[in-house]
N, C-alpha and C positions, 0 to 999 in steps of 0.2 A: 299205294297205287299196286296192283297183283303183278306178278310177274307176267301172268299170261291168262288170256281169257280164252277158252275154250268154246265155240260156236257150234253148234248142230242145229242146221236147217230142215224141217221135216214135212212133209205134208201126207197126209193120210199112211204115215209107215205102218211096215211090216212088225207087228209088234216083237216078233222074237229077234229081230234083225237089230231092232233098236236095243233091245235088252242085252243083247250082246255087245253092240257100241259100249252101255253105259258099264256094264259089268269089267270092261277093258279098261273104264275111265276110273275105277274102283281101285284098279291095282298100279295105279301111278305111283311111281316113287317120290315124285314132288311132292310134299304134304300139301293137303285142301287148304290149309291157310294161306298158301302161296298164289293158288288160282283159284278163277271163278268159271262156273259154268253156267253158259247162256243156251236155252233151248227155243228156239224159233217155230212156233206154230204157224207156218203159212196157209192159213185158211183151212185147217183139217173138218173134216166132217164125220163122226162129231169132234169137236173143240178137243184137243189132247189134253189129258190129264196121266200127271206120272208124280209116282212117289222118287223126289230127291232128296229125302231127309237126311241121307249119309254124307251129303255134302254140306257144310255150313253156309257156301256163296254160291248155291246153285237156284235157278229160276225158269219157269217157262212165260216167254214174252209172246204175244201173237201180231202177225203181219197180216191184214186181210187182203193187201194186193197180191195179187198170184204172181210167181216168179221168184228164181232163185237170186236173182240180182238183189230184188226187193228185199228179199227176207235176209240177205246177208248184210244189206246195208241196215236195217233195223237192229242185226245183232249186234253190228260193231258200235250204233248209238247206246244201245244199252249196255255197253261194258267198258272197264276202263284200262283192263290190261298195257302192259308194254307190248308183249306180243299178243297178235290174234291168230288162233289157231281155228281152221275151219275141218270139219271133221262131217263127212256124211253119216247119214244115218244105216247105212250098212258097213262102216267100218268099225276096225279094232285096231287101237293103235299099241306098238309095243308098248312094256311096263316102264321102261326109261324115256318116253319120247319127249315128254314135257321137258325133264331135266337136261336131256342133250340138247333140247332146240334152246332151251335157255343157255346153255354152254354154248353153243354154237355161234348164237347173236353177240354174245360177250367178247367173241375174239376179232371183228370188225364189226364198227359201227356202219359200214357202207353196206353191210348185206342186208338187203329190204323183204326178201323170201327166200324161204327154204323147203322143202321137201326131199323124199327120201324114195326107195323102192317099196313097191305094191306086190303083197301074193294074192292073187286069184284063189278065192274058196267057192268051186262052183258046187249047184245042185246037182248038174250034169253037164259034161264039157264034150262035145264033138271035138273030135281030132283037128278038123278045119279051122276053127275058130280062132286057134292059136294065132294066127296070122296077125289076128286083127285086136289084141289084148292091150295095145297102145291106145285104141279107141274107147276101150273100156275102164282104163286107168289102172292098167295093170301090167309090170314089168318095172324096168330100171329109167323111165323117163326120158330125158335126151341124154342121159351121162353117156361119156364114151368109155369110161371105166367105172363099172358099179363098185367094184371096191374100194374106191376112195372119193374123198371129197373134192368137189371141184365147182367151178363156175357154169353155168348153162345159159343156155338161149330160153328157156321155158321151163313151167313147172305144172303139174295138174291142180286139180283143186282138192280133190280128195287127200287131207292131212297136211293143206297148204299153210305153213308158218308164214306171218306177215309182219315186220316192226310197223307198230302205230303211227309212229311218227313219218314212216316214209310215204304211208299211204294218206296222211294228212296232207303231207309234201306235195304228192301228185295233183292232190284235189285242187290244192290250193294255187297252183301253177295253171289248172283251167281245165284239169281231166272231167271229161262228160263221158260216162261209159254208153257204147252203142248198143250193148247188148243187155237183154234182159234176163237171160237164163230162159232153160227151157220150158213153154207153156204149154198145157193141153197136149195136144199130139205133135208139135214140133219139137224135133230133136236137133235144133240149131241151138249150141249153148256157146262156147267159146268165151264166156263172159272172164272164166279164169286167166284164160291166156291173154287178155286183152289188159286185163289188170298189170299181168307181170312183165307185158311190153311196154306198157304204160311207165312203169317202173322202171324197166332196163333203159327206155327213151330217155328218162328224165336224170338219168347216171347212175342208178341204183344198181348192186350187183345182185343176181339170183343163183342160189348155191343148193346143189344137189350134197346130199350126206347119207351115206349108207345105213347110219346109224337111226335114223327116223323111216322105221320100218312099221308098214302098216299092211294087215289083213284087209282085203277087199272081198264081199259074199256076193256072190252074182246067182242070184235065181235063174231057173230055166230060161224065163221069158226072154232074157238079154243073150242066150244061146240060140237064135233061131236066124236063119238067114233073112226073113223079114225084119228083125230088129237091126242086124249089121247092116241091112243096105240102106236103112233108113238114118243109121246114124253115120255111116260114111256121107250120105247125102247131107246130112245136116253140118258135119264138120267142115265138108268141101264149100259149101255155101258161106258160113263163117268165117272161112280161111281168107276168103277175097279182101275183106273187112281187116284181117289182121294182118294180109301183106302192106298195106297201107302203112302203118306202124313199123313195119319192118324197112320199108324202104324209105321211111323216114329218120330210122335208126342208120340207114346207108349214108344217107343225104348229108347227116350232120357230121358220122365218124368219117368218112370215107366219101368226100364229094366228089372225088376223080372219078367213081364207076359209075357209070351208066343203070339208069332204072327203066323198068318196061313200061310204056302207054297202055291204057287201057285197051285198046286196039290191038295192040302187040300181043295182049294177054288172052283176049278174044280169039284170035287168030289160032295161037297156042292151044287154046282149051277145046277150040273147034276140031283140031286135026286130032286131040287126044282123045275125043269123047268117039271121033268115027274109028280110030283104031282100036278103042276098046269095045263099039258095036261089032265091028268086024272078027273080034277074037271070039265075043260071045257065040256068034254063028257060026264061027269054024270049029270051036273047040268041041271035040268028043268024049274027053273024060270027063264022067259027071261032076267030080270035086273041082277040078279046074273051071269047068262051066259055071260054079257056084262064085268060084273068086272073079272069073269076067262079069258076071250080073251084079257084083259088090263094085268093081271098078266101073263099070256103066254108072252104076247110079253114085259114085262118086264123082264123074266126070260131068253128070245133070246137075250136081251140086252146086259146082264151080259155075258153070254156065247160068244157072239161076241168080248164084253170086253176083257175079257180074253183069247180069242185066239189071238187077237190083242196083247196083254202083253206077250204071252207065253215065249218069250227069254227077256223080260226085267223086268219083275216083281221084282224080287230081286235087279237088278240093279238101278230099278225106287226108290224101298225104302232106298237102300245104297244112291243114289243120293240125294234124300230129307232130310235122316240125315245130310249128309255134311252141305245143305244148313241151317239146323235149328242149329246145332252146330256152324258154322260161324256167323249166325246172333245174335246167343246169346251172341258170344265173341265181335261182333262188336256194342252191344245193349249200353254200357258206352260211346260208342263216338257219338251217335245220338244227333244232338244237339235240344235245348229246342226251341219250336216253340211259348211258352207262351208270 
């Protein structure tokens, strides 16, 4: 078994970006004999062909069903490493990334997933976009002190490292992902956050480590108001489902604390939407008006998510609670992969 399996899911990639991703992998300190590389071609047209002769354990597999969740599942099925490292086709890993990840996971067998800081590499970055770097997986994630390793509540998919036995564990406990990843024009992602919350729910740890550094390339198309508004709306819509997982974690770990009902969430979201619309109408500064329009889009996304979950919100939280309790009961039977 390899120490790590690195999975790149891609669909009609920009060749220069993917080439930079692979060039960074060729510089990894961990010898290639100890890790494998799987590129998942998610129905690219034309079919993806790439010279991977530099790596003795590299291959391209194809997933015909479009969607990041499908592509990642195909990659997981095709690999065998103890750690699974998900790298986007516009990421560059630091040279010691794989070795540092292996070292980190050897320190605590209950770490399920880890990630680190992401540096944005922009083709063109307007000043206003800095406020939204978190939406673009740039920055220090949810770390309170970016200079030290620490447990966190969530991680991005770019550079995400997952322990295989932990991922197997949550699926055996009954995990059924709700998100398929961004398909077509939809920017409702959140599949990375759902995986992390499912792991956290089942009793595993999520770890931020400043050694796990990536460079994340950003094309001009992602630094536009239109894209940021759509992205903010997509994340807000998906966050309604993620809240069901958070509520379940609270009900298991802090049962005395109340959780909000669907109706209470809707009332709060409607009030927030009205305030955002009022702001966008009253604001005179052009840059602040742009931020107001993004806020309106995000508020609309929350309302769309709540409406979609109107008959399932409580049931979703109850299902997440069952997953968490089943996962925690099974924790003692998880094999050690040290």
